[in-house]
C-alpha positions in Angstrom: -15.2 -111.0 1.1 -15.2 -114.3 -0.7 -12.3 -116.6 -1.5 -12.0 -115.1 -5.0 -12.0 -111.5 -3.7 -9.4 -112.3 -1.1 -7.2 -113.8 -3.7 -7.5 -110.8 -5.9 -6.8 -108.6 -2.9 -3.6 -110.4 -2.1 -2.5 -109.9 -5.7 -3.5 -106.3 -6.0 -2.4 -105.0 -2.6 0.5 -107.2 -1.7 1.7 -108.6 -5.1 1.4 -112.3 -4.0 -0.8 -115.1 -5.2 -3.0 -116.9 -2.7 -1.1 -120.2 -3.3 2.2 -118.4 -2.6 0.9 -116.8 0.5 -0.5 -120.1 1.9 2.7 -122.0 1.0 4.8 -119.3 2.8 2.5 -119.4 5.9 2.7 -123.2 6.1 6.3 -123.8 5.3 8.2 -120.5 4.5 11.9 -120.8 4.1 12.4 -118.7 7.2 10.1 -117.5 10.1 10.3 -114.0 8.6 8.9 -115.2 5.3 6.0 -116.9 7.2 5.4 -113.8 9.2 5.3 -111.5 6.1 2.8 -113.8 4.4 0.6 -114.0 7.5 0.7 -110.2 7.9 -0.6 -109.8 4.4 -3.5 -112.2 5.0 -4.3 -110.6 8.4 -4.2 -107.1 6.9 -6.6 -108.1 4.1 -9.0 -109.7 6.5 -8.8 -106.6 8.8 -9.6 -104.4 5.8 -12.9 -106.2 4.9 -15.2 -103.7 6.7 -13.6 -100.6 5.2 -11.3 -101.5 2.3 -11.0 -98.0 0.8 -10.0 -96.6 4.2 -7.6 -99.2 5.3 -6.0 -100.2 2.0 -6.0 -96.8 0.4 -6.2 -94.0 2.9 -5.0 -95.2 6.3 -2.4 -97.9 6.0 -1.0 -97.1 9.4 -4.4 -97.9 11.0 -4.4 -101.1 9.0 -1.0 -102.0 10.4 -2.1 -101.4 13.9 -5.3 -103.4 13.4 -3.4 -106.4 11.9 -0.8 -106.2 14.7 -3.6 -106.2 17.3 -5.1 -109.4 15.8 -1.8 -111.1 15.6 -1.4 -110.5 19.4 -5.0 -111.6 20.1 -4.4 -114.8 18.1 -1.3 -115.5 20.1 -3.0 -114.8 23.4 -5.8 -117.3 22.5 -3.2 -119.9 21.6 -4.2 -119.9 17.9 -0.9 -118.4 16.8 2.6 -119.2 18.2 3.8 -116.3 20.3 7.1 -116.1 18.4 5.4 -115.9 15.1 3.0 -113.3 16.4 6.0 -111.2 17.5 7.5 -111.5 14.0 4.2 -110.6 12.3 4.0 -107.4 14.5 7.5 -106.4 13.4 6.9 -106.9 9.6 7.4 -103.5 8.0 4.5 -102.1 6.1 4.3 -102.8 2.4 
């Protein structure tokens, strides 16, 4: 998935522009806003290999997959543990 396709995916599946998602991840008004934006980006990245399945047919599997990657990113020190916890508690959209 290229940059252009990921931007379209954010708009279509989550109703946000790439610039809004990135602004929210970098400096969202609250940690919950940052977490929601990050969850959308993670979910889109997790759906790359099977977009029809994850984005259309099995959103629960997509949620589990995105949550798994949030935890892995925290474990590896790439993502703050508190933000990872918030990402994993974002309700599906």
